[in-house]
SEKEVEX-678916 format. One line per field, with one value per residue: y negated, x, z negated of N, C-alpha, C in turn; residue number from 1; residue in one letter. Coordinates in Angstrom, 3 decimals. Each point is the difference from the previous one (the first is absolute). Layout:
N
npy: c(Y; ...)
npx: c(X; ...)
npz: c(Z; ...)
capy: c(Y; ...)
capx: c(X; ...)
capz: c(Z; ...)
cpy: c(Y; ...)
cpx: c(X; ...)
cpz: c(Z; ...)
seq: c(NUM; ...)
type: c(a; ...)
This chain:
226
npy: c(1.209; -1.139; -0.889; -1.025; 0.297; 1.123; 0.063; 0.953; 0.968; 0.669; 0.852; 0.989; 0.126; 0.796; 0.863; 0.647; 0.892; -0.278; 0.953; -1.174; -0.034; -0.386; -1.210; 0.465; -1.287; 0.236; 0.073; 0.615; -0.969; 0.583; -1.234; -0.805; -1.312; -0.115; -0.544; 1.034; 0.071; -0.470; -0.875; 0.070; 0.713; 0.634; 0.450; 0.520; 0.858; 0.956; 0.601; 1.214; 0.311; 1.009; -0.396; -1.243; 0.450; -1.097; -0.930; -0.676; -1.187; -0.331; -1.079; -0.688; -0.571; -0.913; -0.047; -0.266; 0.401; 0.615; 1.181; 0.510; 0.769; 1.176; -0.055; 0.865; 0.610; 0.735; 1.138; 0.878; -1.031; 0.116; 0.238; 0.480; -0.540; -1.054; 0.137; -1.125; 0.474; -1.111; -0.703; 0.179; 0.800; -0.962; 0.755; -1.236; 0.172; -0.365; -0.601; 0.988; -1.266; -0.795; 1.041; 1.199; -0.152; 0.682; 0.230; 0.865; 1.110; 0.603; 1.320; -0.105; 1.271; -0.085; -1.056; -0.824; -0.590; -1.134; -0.316; -1.229; -1.050; -0.331; -0.864; -1.212; 0.664; -0.566; 0.823; 0.537; -0.743; -0.715; -0.819; -0.758; 1.214; -0.044; 0.760; 1.078; 1.041; 0.507; 0.837; 0.839; 0.741; 0.853; -0.194; 0.483; -0.600; 0.860; 0.615; -0.584; 0.353; 0.774; -0.895; 1.010; -1.115; 0.654; -1.110; -0.881; -1.104; 0.428; -0.690; 0.050; -1.306; -0.411; 0.467; -1.228; 0.918; 0.767; 0.370; 0.095; 0.691; 0.935; 1.063; 1.176; 0.831; -0.035; 0.365; 0.698; -0.961; 0.710; 0.116; -0.398; -1.279; -0.593; -0.954; -0.994; -1.050; -1.139; -0.349; -0.651; -1.253; 0.017; -0.868; 0.942; -0.556; 0.497; 0.158; 1.204; -0.884; -0.414; 1.315; -0.604; 0.438; 0.831; 0.528; 0.970; 1.274; 0.462; 0.529; 1.018; 0.127; 0.963; 0.234; 0.060; 0.809; -0.799; 0.690; 0.186; 0.080; -0.908; 1.076; -0.985; 0.774; -0.268; -0.104; 1.286; -0.343; -0.995; 1.149; 0.200; -1.243; 0.705)
npx: c(0.823; -0.604; 0.767; -0.460; 1.265; -0.659; 0.354; 0.712; -0.825; 1.068; -0.952; 0.776; -1.149; -0.941; -0.529; -1.008; 0.033; -1.199; -0.634; -0.507; 1.319; -0.053; 0.492; 0.819; 0.016; 1.310; -0.158; 1.176; 0.849; 0.600; 0.364; 0.765; 0.080; 1.068; 0.349; 0.852; -1.192; -0.118; -0.969; 0.848; -0.973; -0.034; -1.141; -0.537; 0.986; -0.909; 1.097; -0.340; 0.891; -0.123; 1.188; -0.349; -1.057; 0.152; -0.806; 0.139; 0.068; -0.062; 0.553; -0.582; 1.209; 0.305; 1.317; 0.486; 1.041; -1.177; 0.499; -0.285; -0.898; 0.247; -1.062; 0.578; -1.187; 0.031; -0.646; -0.211; -0.751; -0.996; -0.665; 1.165; 0.639; -0.415; 1.231; 0.637; 0.270; -0.298; 0.962; -0.701; 1.053; 0.220; 1.093; 0.509; -0.999; 1.043; 0.189; -0.827; -0.270; -1.063; -0.627; -0.050; -0.893; -0.959; 0.871; 0.547; 0.133; 0.403; -0.133; 0.720; -0.267; -0.116; -0.479; 0.570; -1.186; 0.671; -1.257; 0.222; -0.537; 1.188; -0.167; -0.359; 0.100; 0.896; -0.489; 1.084; -0.356; -0.125; 0.715; -1.061; -0.374; -0.650; -0.831; 0.610; 0.074; 0.851; 0.911; 0.378; 0.823; -0.132; 0.526; -1.044; 0.725; -0.870; 1.180; 0.471; -1.205; 0.663; -0.349; 0.659; 0.013; -0.464; -0.695; -0.071; -0.541; -1.246; -0.580; -1.076; -0.103; 0.028; -1.226; -0.452; -0.940; 1.064; -0.654; 0.771; 0.801; -0.937; 0.275; -0.194; 0.461; -1.180; 0.745; 0.567; 0.849; 1.089; -0.473; -1.030; -0.289; -0.941; -0.051; -0.356; -0.283; 0.317; -1.068; 1.046; 0.230; 0.762; -0.857; -0.407; -0.426; -1.234; -0.438; 0.076; 0.924; -0.454; 0.208; 0.968; 0.743; 0.994; 0.718; 0.702; -0.310; 1.232; 0.093; -0.390; 1.239; 0.401; 0.755; 0.962; 1.016; 0.571; 1.118; -0.276; -1.167; -0.874; -0.724; -0.701; -1.034; -1.054; -0.724; 0.334; -0.511; 0.664; 0.585; -0.421; 0.466; 0.781)
npz: c(0.000; 0.358; -0.631; -0.717; -0.297; 0.246; -1.283; 0.591; -0.441; 0.464; 0.340; 0.447; 0.597; -0.487; 0.837; -0.550; 0.970; -0.558; -0.651; -0.348; 0.213; -1.281; 0.218; -0.904; -0.209; -0.129; -1.320; 0.053; 0.350; 1.017; 0.306; -0.683; 0.216; 0.760; -1.157; 0.226; 0.611; 1.241; 0.193; 1.033; -0.530; 1.168; 0.517; -1.111; 0.180; -0.157; -0.459; 0.403; -0.956; 0.843; 0.445; -0.229; 0.696; 0.744; -0.478; 1.119; -0.557; 1.279; -0.524; 0.977; 0.012; -0.904; 0.121; -1.185; 0.765; 0.260; -0.387; 1.191; -0.621; -0.560; -0.786; -0.833; -0.078; -1.109; 0.273; -0.987; -0.376; 0.861; -1.138; -0.390; -1.038; 0.693; 0.475; -0.259; 1.223; 0.691; 0.522; 1.110; 0.161; 0.887; 0.030; -0.022; -0.887; -0.713; 1.153; 0.244; 0.291; -0.167; 0.581; -0.596; 0.956; -0.611; -0.987; 0.818; -0.728; 1.116; -0.171; 1.106; 0.213; -1.336; 0.662; -0.872; -0.007; -0.050; -0.234; 0.440; -0.595; 0.518; -0.984; 0.423; 1.146; 0.787; 0.928; 0.557; 1.044; -1.129; 0.782; -0.291; 0.329; -1.153; 0.736; -0.479; 0.819; -0.878; 0.514; -0.953; 0.692; -1.002; -1.208; -0.659; -0.934; -0.516; -0.063; 1.092; 0.476; 0.872; 0.902; 0.576; 0.724; 1.047; 0.129; 0.997; -0.518; 0.195; 0.962; -0.776; 0.199; 1.268; -0.234; 0.157; 0.195; 0.145; -1.109; -1.096; 0.811; -0.091; -0.731; 0.555; -0.922; -0.613; 1.042; -0.993; 0.277; -0.309; 1.233; -0.760; 0.133; -0.709; 0.916; -0.821; 0.753; -0.556; 0.713; -0.430; -0.286; -1.081; -0.458; 0.829; 1.126; -0.094; 1.272; -0.567; -0.371; 1.193; 0.043; -0.701; 1.001; -0.311; 0.969; 0.535; 0.217; 0.159; 1.204; -0.779; -0.448; 0.786; -1.074; 0.887; -0.208; 0.899; 0.086; -1.295; 0.649; -0.443; 0.268; 0.550; -0.295; 0.787; -1.104; -0.125; -1.198; 0.611; 0.324; -1.227; 0.135; 0.807)
capy: c(-1.209; -1.281; -0.957; -1.197; -0.621; 0.894; 0.856; 1.399; 0.874; 1.356; 1.000; 1.104; 0.753; 1.269; 0.441; 1.444; 0.382; 1.021; 1.063; -0.601; -0.773; -1.399; -0.392; -0.510; -0.718; 0.127; -1.211; -0.765; 0.219; 1.066; -0.679; -1.439; -0.558; -0.148; -1.421; -0.273; -0.193; -1.065; 0.408; 0.810; 1.425; 0.451; 1.065; 1.283; 1.207; 1.193; 1.101; 1.193; 0.702; 1.367; 0.452; -0.585; 0.183; -1.315; -1.025; -1.252; -1.154; -0.998; -1.300; -1.084; -0.997; -1.045; -0.236; -1.334; -0.973; -0.119; 1.031; 1.074; 1.254; 0.955; 0.504; 1.404; 0.531; 1.449; 0.643; 1.378; -0.018; -1.135; -1.054; -0.407; 0.306; -0.652; -0.773; -0.642; 0.802; -0.871; -0.640; 0.816; -0.487; 0.268; -0.589; -0.826; -0.793; -0.694; -1.381; 0.097; -0.508; -0.571; 0.772; 1.206; 0.436; 1.320; 1.042; 1.332; 1.003; 1.262; 0.932; 0.546; 0.917; 0.045; -1.327; -0.989; -1.238; -1.132; -1.016; -1.156; -1.248; -1.106; -1.337; -1.195; 0.092; 0.117; 1.122; -0.112; 0.416; -0.229; -1.435; -0.705; 0.818; 0.337; 1.182; 1.082; 1.361; 0.744; 1.306; 0.574; 1.447; 0.320; 0.990; -0.543; 0.697; -0.396; -0.052; -1.311; -0.977; -0.592; 0.391; -0.232; 0.017; 0.669; -0.875; -1.349; -0.127; -0.199; -0.487; 0.931; -0.550; -1.348; -0.930; -0.992; 0.145; 1.351; -0.287; 0.711; 1.390; 1.007; 1.312; 1.182; 1.147; 1.232; 0.438; 1.421; 0.119; -0.685; -0.697; -1.240; -0.766; -0.871; -1.400; -1.000; -1.320; -1.145; -0.965; -1.279; -0.417; -0.978; -1.438; -0.342; -0.343; 0.755; -0.571; 0.527; -0.736; -0.718; 0.949; 0.365; 1.231; 0.136; 1.204; 1.321; 1.045; 0.598; 1.404; 0.815; 0.559; 1.126; -0.275; 1.103; -0.457; 0.544; -0.650; -1.015; -1.094; 0.386; 0.062; -0.321; 0.307; -0.105; 1.170; 1.008; 0.077; -0.941; 0.740; 0.424; -1.113; -0.256)
capx: c(-0.823; 0.682; -0.633; -0.493; 1.112; 0.422; 1.094; -0.404; 0.336; -0.140; -0.489; -0.541; -1.096; -0.329; -1.386; -0.180; -1.212; -0.658; -0.721; -1.118; 0.521; 0.117; 1.285; 0.014; 1.242; 0.604; -0.172; 1.247; 0.965; 0.973; 1.116; -0.026; 1.076; 1.334; 0.328; 1.336; -0.143; -0.947; -1.405; -0.304; 0.099; -1.296; -0.071; 0.498; -0.147; 0.260; 0.658; 0.241; 1.232; -0.136; 1.226; 0.050; -1.305; -0.374; -0.561; 0.746; -0.666; 0.892; -0.673; 0.713; 0.306; 0.987; 0.836; -0.142; 0.701; -0.640; 0.369; -0.969; 0.412; -1.056; 0.023; -0.403; -0.531; -0.152; -0.843; -0.388; -1.447; -0.334; -0.798; 0.544; 1.402; 0.913; 1.113; 0.850; 1.198; 1.071; -0.129; 0.518; 1.241; 0.112; 1.299; 0.031; -1.223; -0.173; -0.442; -0.764; -1.355; -0.297; -1.058; -0.293; -1.374; -0.466; 1.024; -0.564; 1.012; -0.595; 0.950; -0.432; 1.001; 1.183; 0.595; -0.802; -0.240; -0.418; -0.717; -0.351; -0.263; 0.772; -0.532; 0.820; 1.281; -0.079; 0.775; 0.246; -1.046; -1.317; -0.287; -0.098; -0.744; 0.678; -0.680; 0.397; -0.238; 1.181; 0.212; 1.336; 0.060; 1.145; -0.170; -0.412; 0.499; -0.850; 0.791; 0.647; -0.910; 0.752; -0.322; 1.189; -0.345; 0.909; 0.167; -0.539; -1.457; -0.672; -1.363; -1.077; -0.810; 0.455; -1.115; 0.133; -1.113; 0.090; 0.614; -0.427; -0.319; -0.018; -0.201; -0.387; 0.820; -0.721; -0.621; 0.367; 0.953; 1.221; 0.652; -0.663; -0.761; -0.992; 0.251; -0.977; 0.510; -0.903; 0.120; -0.153; 1.202; -0.234; 0.101; -0.381; -1.409; -0.592; -1.287; -1.138; -0.182; -1.280; -1.032; 0.337; 0.768; 1.151; 0.787; -0.557; 1.010; 0.417; -0.287; 1.024; 1.063; 0.771; 1.435; 0.948; 1.373; 0.649; 1.277; 0.359; -0.964; -1.401; -0.861; -1.355; -1.037; -1.329; -0.354; -0.597; -1.427; -0.739; -0.482; -1.375; -0.899; -0.020)
capz: c(0.000; -0.047; -0.895; 0.678; 0.705; 1.065; -0.447; -0.052; -1.119; 0.533; -0.955; 0.793; -0.598; 0.646; -0.121; 0.172; 0.721; -0.817; 0.719; 0.743; 1.109; -0.383; -0.559; -1.371; -0.207; -1.315; -0.798; -0.115; 1.085; -0.217; -0.666; 0.226; 0.826; -0.583; -0.083; 0.531; 1.434; 0.276; -0.064; 1.176; -0.275; 0.519; 1.010; -0.514; 0.812; -0.809; 0.710; -0.817; 0.320; -0.491; -0.641; -1.336; -0.631; -0.517; 0.873; 0.028; 0.590; 0.586; 0.030; 0.648; -1.025; 0.263; -1.174; -0.586; 0.843; 1.300; 0.969; 0.132; -0.612; -0.325; -1.365; -0.037; -1.250; 0.084; -1.007; 0.301; 0.189; 0.871; -0.619; -1.305; -0.240; 0.933; -0.548; 1.002; 0.247; 0.464; 1.313; 1.089; 0.606; 1.434; 0.362; 1.190; 0.112; -1.277; 0.239; 1.246; -0.206; -1.300; -0.653; 0.770; -0.219; 0.435; 0.166; 0.202; 0.310; 0.420; 0.576; 1.281; 0.569; -0.848; -0.127; -0.716; 0.739; -0.826; 0.768; -0.826; 0.721; -0.577; 0.236; -0.224; 0.684; 1.446; 0.501; 1.447; 0.910; -0.587; 0.083; -1.273; -0.960; -1.255; -0.541; 0.884; -0.483; 0.438; -0.621; -0.081; -0.148; -0.828; -1.068; -1.285; -1.188; -1.114; -1.228; -0.089; 0.625; 1.098; 1.366; 0.810; 1.437; 0.927; 1.144; -0.212; -0.060; 1.280; -0.148; 0.296; 1.081; 0.304; -0.052; -1.064; -0.939; -0.554; -1.298; -1.215; 0.340; -1.051; 0.610; -0.767; 0.371; -0.325; 1.247; 0.145; 1.092; -0.450; 1.095; 0.357; -0.985; 0.617; -0.328; 0.416; -0.384; 0.028; 1.093; -0.679; -0.710; -1.069; 0.263; 1.372; 0.172; 1.092; 0.430; -0.760; -1.254; 0.088; -0.403; -1.381; -0.152; 0.890; -0.218; 0.271; -0.092; 1.262; 0.218; -0.694; 0.837; -0.514; 0.000; 0.069; 0.206; 1.194; 0.332; -0.975; -0.027; -0.163; 1.170; -0.433; 0.982; -0.580; -0.783; 0.873; -0.234; 0.845; 1.168; -0.249; 0.297; 1.436)
cpy: c(-1.260; -0.926; -1.239; -0.736; 0.881; 0.931; 1.433; 0.659; 1.434; 0.982; 1.143; 0.778; 1.288; 0.313; 1.487; 0.250; 1.131; 0.985; -0.524; -0.824; -1.470; -0.267; -0.554; -0.627; 0.206; -1.328; -0.878; 0.262; 1.147; -0.529; -1.475; -0.472; -0.023; -1.473; -0.336; -0.051; -1.132; 0.537; 0.907; 1.475; 0.613; 1.165; 1.334; 1.151; 1.211; 1.092; 1.149; 0.661; 1.388; 0.508; -0.507; 0.249; -1.294; -0.815; -1.243; -1.076; -0.970; -1.301; -1.029; -1.140; -0.999; -0.229; -1.428; -1.062; 0.050; 1.007; 1.109; 1.308; 0.901; 0.458; 1.416; 0.373; 1.507; 0.522; 1.433; 0.106; -1.223; -1.159; -0.455; 0.285; -0.684; -0.792; -0.562; 0.806; -0.851; -0.623; 0.897; -0.657; 0.433; -0.647; -0.735; -0.916; -0.758; -1.424; -0.083; -0.465; -0.435; 0.688; 1.208; 0.453; 1.434; 1.018; 1.391; 0.952; 1.308; 0.875; 0.604; 0.852; -0.013; -1.317; -0.910; -1.275; -1.055; -1.057; -1.152; -1.241; -1.142; -1.356; -1.055; 0.109; 0.107; 1.117; -0.105; 0.544; -0.280; -1.475; -0.632; 0.801; 0.289; 1.138; 1.155; 1.354; 0.882; 1.373; 0.358; 1.514; 0.328; 1.068; -0.696; 0.885; -0.489; -0.025; -1.381; -1.122; -0.767; 0.550; -0.372; 0.087; 0.736; -0.851; -1.343; 0.019; -0.169; -0.458; 1.122; -0.429; -1.418; -1.010; -0.938; 0.040; 1.414; -0.094; 0.950; 1.449; 0.903; 1.346; 1.067; 1.166; 1.317; 0.497; 1.456; 0.236; -0.761; -0.814; -1.275; -0.653; -0.888; -1.424; -0.866; -1.353; -1.048; -0.801; -1.371; -0.328; -1.000; -1.427; -0.393; -0.316; 0.675; -0.578; 0.470; -0.691; -0.767; 0.893; 0.569; 1.378; -0.050; 1.285; 1.271; 1.005; 0.550; 1.400; 0.810; 0.627; 1.220; -0.330; 1.298; -0.589; 0.704; -0.809; -1.173; -1.195; 0.546; -0.007; -0.192; 0.282; -0.188; 1.295; 0.991; 0.097; -0.931; 0.712; 0.420; -1.095; -0.279; 0.631)
cpx: c(0.858; -0.727; -0.411; 1.090; 0.544; 1.137; -0.511; 0.389; -0.199; -0.454; -0.651; -1.076; -0.240; -1.468; -0.067; -1.315; -0.673; -0.792; -1.162; 0.466; 0.114; 1.369; -0.170; 1.368; 0.514; -0.080; 1.244; 0.901; 0.952; 1.251; -0.079; 1.158; 1.329; 0.386; 1.368; 0.016; -0.989; -1.429; -0.399; 0.310; -1.339; 0.158; 0.533; -0.302; 0.406; 0.592; 0.213; 1.287; -0.045; 1.225; 0.094; -1.276; -0.445; -0.688; 0.883; -0.888; 1.075; -0.788; 0.876; 0.212; 1.041; 0.796; -0.189; 0.703; -0.468; 0.398; -1.056; 0.515; -1.216; 0.187; -0.568; -0.451; -0.189; -0.872; -0.280; -1.497; -0.382; -0.690; 0.512; 1.493; 0.994; 1.083; 0.833; 1.281; 1.167; -0.315; 0.625; 1.245; 0.033; 1.301; -0.035; -1.201; -0.307; -0.516; -0.817; -1.433; -0.254; -1.113; -0.270; -1.420; -0.193; 1.122; -0.636; 1.125; -0.699; 1.100; -0.594; 1.136; 1.306; 0.730; -0.935; -0.094; -0.501; -0.601; -0.344; -0.138; 0.775; -0.584; 1.097; 1.386; -0.233; 0.931; 0.139; -1.161; -1.408; -0.353; -0.066; -0.756; 0.841; -0.711; 0.215; -0.395; 1.115; 0.042; 1.475; -0.138; 1.254; -0.295; -0.343; 0.502; -0.811; 0.739; 0.615; -0.882; 0.712; -0.495; 1.189; -0.354; 1.058; 0.268; -0.620; -1.518; -0.527; -1.424; -0.989; -0.764; 0.493; -1.141; 0.118; -1.161; -0.078; 0.766; -0.525; -0.398; 0.095; -0.305; -0.428; 0.828; -0.735; -0.784; 0.348; 0.925; 1.256; 0.680; -0.717; -0.640; -0.967; 0.231; -1.159; 0.493; -1.096; 0.259; -0.302; 1.276; -0.344; 0.165; -0.240; -1.494; -0.533; -1.370; -1.183; -0.187; -1.312; -1.168; 0.282; 0.628; 1.198; 0.737; -0.753; 1.137; 0.327; -0.589; 1.067; 0.983; 0.622; 1.482; 0.779; 1.387; 0.580; 1.249; 0.308; -0.919; -1.393; -0.691; -1.433; -0.981; -1.362; -0.359; -0.781; -1.504; -0.828; -0.555; -1.464; -1.009; -0.119; -1.228)
cpz: c(0.000; -0.967; 0.792; 0.762; 1.121; -0.372; -0.161; -1.310; 0.484; -1.077; 0.776; -0.759; 0.761; -0.223; 0.295; 0.725; -0.771; 0.864; 0.819; 1.198; -0.284; -0.628; -1.408; -0.267; -1.410; -0.738; -0.015; 1.204; -0.331; -0.694; 0.359; 0.850; -0.729; 0.064; 0.571; 1.526; 0.225; -0.094; 1.159; -0.279; 0.412; 0.980; -0.515; 0.954; -0.832; 0.878; -0.975; 0.470; -0.621; -0.719; -1.435; -0.794; -0.687; 1.078; -0.088; 0.612; 0.470; 0.148; 0.702; -0.979; 0.489; -1.280; -0.500; 0.834; 1.449; 1.055; 0.026; -0.578; -0.219; -1.437; -0.010; -1.409; 0.162; -1.127; 0.432; 0.267; 0.834; -0.703; -1.364; -0.041; 0.910; -0.722; 1.148; 0.151; 0.471; 1.342; 1.054; 0.583; 1.468; 0.466; 1.333; 0.145; -1.295; 0.173; 1.281; -0.257; -1.428; -0.764; 0.886; -0.321; 0.505; 0.224; 0.023; 0.378; 0.339; 0.598; 1.259; 0.556; -0.781; -0.149; -0.782; 0.828; -0.978; 0.911; -0.934; 0.880; -0.652; 0.409; -0.143; 0.624; 1.501; 0.463; 1.517; 0.827; -0.483; -0.068; -1.397; -1.064; -1.241; -0.719; 0.971; -0.608; 0.553; -0.658; 0.022; -0.115; -0.803; -1.021; -1.307; -1.127; -1.198; -1.335; -0.195; 0.541; 1.108; 1.330; 0.870; 1.480; 0.822; 1.233; -0.295; -0.148; 1.413; -0.272; 0.291; 1.244; 0.256; 0.035; -1.190; -0.996; -0.551; -1.312; -1.073; 0.269; -1.222; 0.633; -0.971; 0.495; -0.220; 1.214; 0.308; 1.187; -0.396; 1.079; 0.414; -1.212; 0.769; -0.483; 0.499; -0.511; 0.119; 1.281; -0.605; -0.743; -1.093; 0.500; 1.459; 0.051; 1.251; 0.349; -0.829; -1.346; 0.001; -0.399; -1.392; -0.139; 0.937; -0.351; 0.342; -0.061; 1.383; 0.143; -0.732; 0.986; -0.677; 0.151; 0.055; 0.197; 1.217; 0.283; -0.931; -0.056; -0.257; 1.354; -0.489; 1.137; -0.650; -0.721; 0.874; -0.159; 0.869; 1.237; -0.164; 0.332; 1.497; 0.652)
seq: c(1; 2; 3; 4; 5; 6; 7; 8; 9; 10; 11; 12; 13; 14; 15; 16; 17; 18; 19; 20; 21; 22; 23; 24; 25; 26; 27; 28; 29; 30; 31; 32; 33; 34; 35; 36; 37; 38; 39; 40; 41; 42; 43; 44; 45; 46; 47; 48; 49; 50; 51; 52; 53; 54; 55; 56; 57; 58; 59; 60; 61; 62; 63; 64; 65; 66; 67; 68; 69; 70; 71; 72; 73; 74; 75; 76; 77; 78; 79; 80; 81; 82; 83; 84; 85; 86; 87; 88; 89; 90; 91; 92; 93; 94; 95; 96; 97; 98; 99; 100; 101; 102; 103; 104; 105; 106; 107; 108; 109; 110; 111; 112; 113; 114; 115; 116; 117; 118; 119; 120; 121; 122; 123; 124; 125; 126; 127; 128; 129; 130; 131; 132; 133; 134; 135; 136; 137; 138; 139; 140; 141; 142; 143; 144; 145; 146; 147; 148; 149; 150; 151; 152; 153; 154; 155; 156; 157; 158; 159; 160; 161; 162; 163; 164; 165; 166; 167; 168; 169; 170; 171; 172; 173; 174; 175; 176; 177; 178; 179; 180; 181; 182; 183; 184; 185; 186; 187; 188; 189; 190; 191; 192; 193; 194; 195; 196; 197; 198; 199; 200; 201; 202; 203; 204; 205; 206; 207; 208; 209; 210; 211; 212; 213; 214; 215; 216; 217; 218; 219; 220; 221; 222; 223; 224; 225; 226)
type: c(p; r; d; e; n; g; v; r; t; p; s; p; g; a; a; v; l; n; a; d; g; k; l; e; k; l; d; a; p; l; f; g; p; r; d; d; y; s; e; h; q; r; d; p; k; v; v; w; n; g; e; k; q; k; y; y; i; f; i; g; a; q; t; a; d; g; r; g; c; v; l; v; y; e; s; a; e; p; l; s; g; w; r; f; a; g; q; l; k; v; p; g; y; e; t; f; g; g; m; w; e; c; p; y; i; v; n; i; s; g; k; d; v; l; i; f; s; p; q; y; t; r; l; p; g; r; a; e; s; t; n; h; n; v; y; l; i; g; r; m; d; y; d; t; l; t; f; t; p; e; g; p; y; r; f; l; d; f; g; f; d; f; y; a; a; q; g; a; a; n; v; d; d; p; d; k; a; i; l; i; a; w; i; g; l; p; d; n; h; y; p; t; e; e; e; d; w; e; g; s; m; t; l; p; r; e; l; r; i; r; d; g; r; l; l; q; t; p; i; s; g; i; e; a; l; r)
């Protein structure tokens, strides 16, 4: 939530789907904000790690001195017991952007993929845009909370309204994941504002790895709509 001055107070909440198909919101947040980081702490993504038998929450954040980063929390249970594990280390990306939104880690064909949206920075080939969606292929070490890239970052999409991509890995196929993104950017203006709405979602994409890069194709389920 934000106060009357627009200052954010991050507080990740959760809800449970009961037997009647209704959502019941938990009375208290899973955990509170960290005061040693800026107010920009948002976009929690839950990841289950079978080897560690733990859940991890990755949160897009910003350090107190304005650098983009990811905060990591861990718990053996999805709705309780969360503790701060530390800040994700990504060698070579300590000063890359001023805020990392929507961090997401998924394993595809034995490779870990880190997807995030760095803000407040200009990148080659992106003109004056300061909102991007990139990915790194590498290896995630949950013991040291270190993601080690195997190559340079690459853009998920060169469109200027493709942003905040998130995905799902529970597709019973270790060689692919599903990705969907927002068609819209923070602080931009769109013609639909006159109708009191803006923003939509992309067509879901299937992600695979080929020759060290992500291969993106329309989700196969779309064939059923033809």
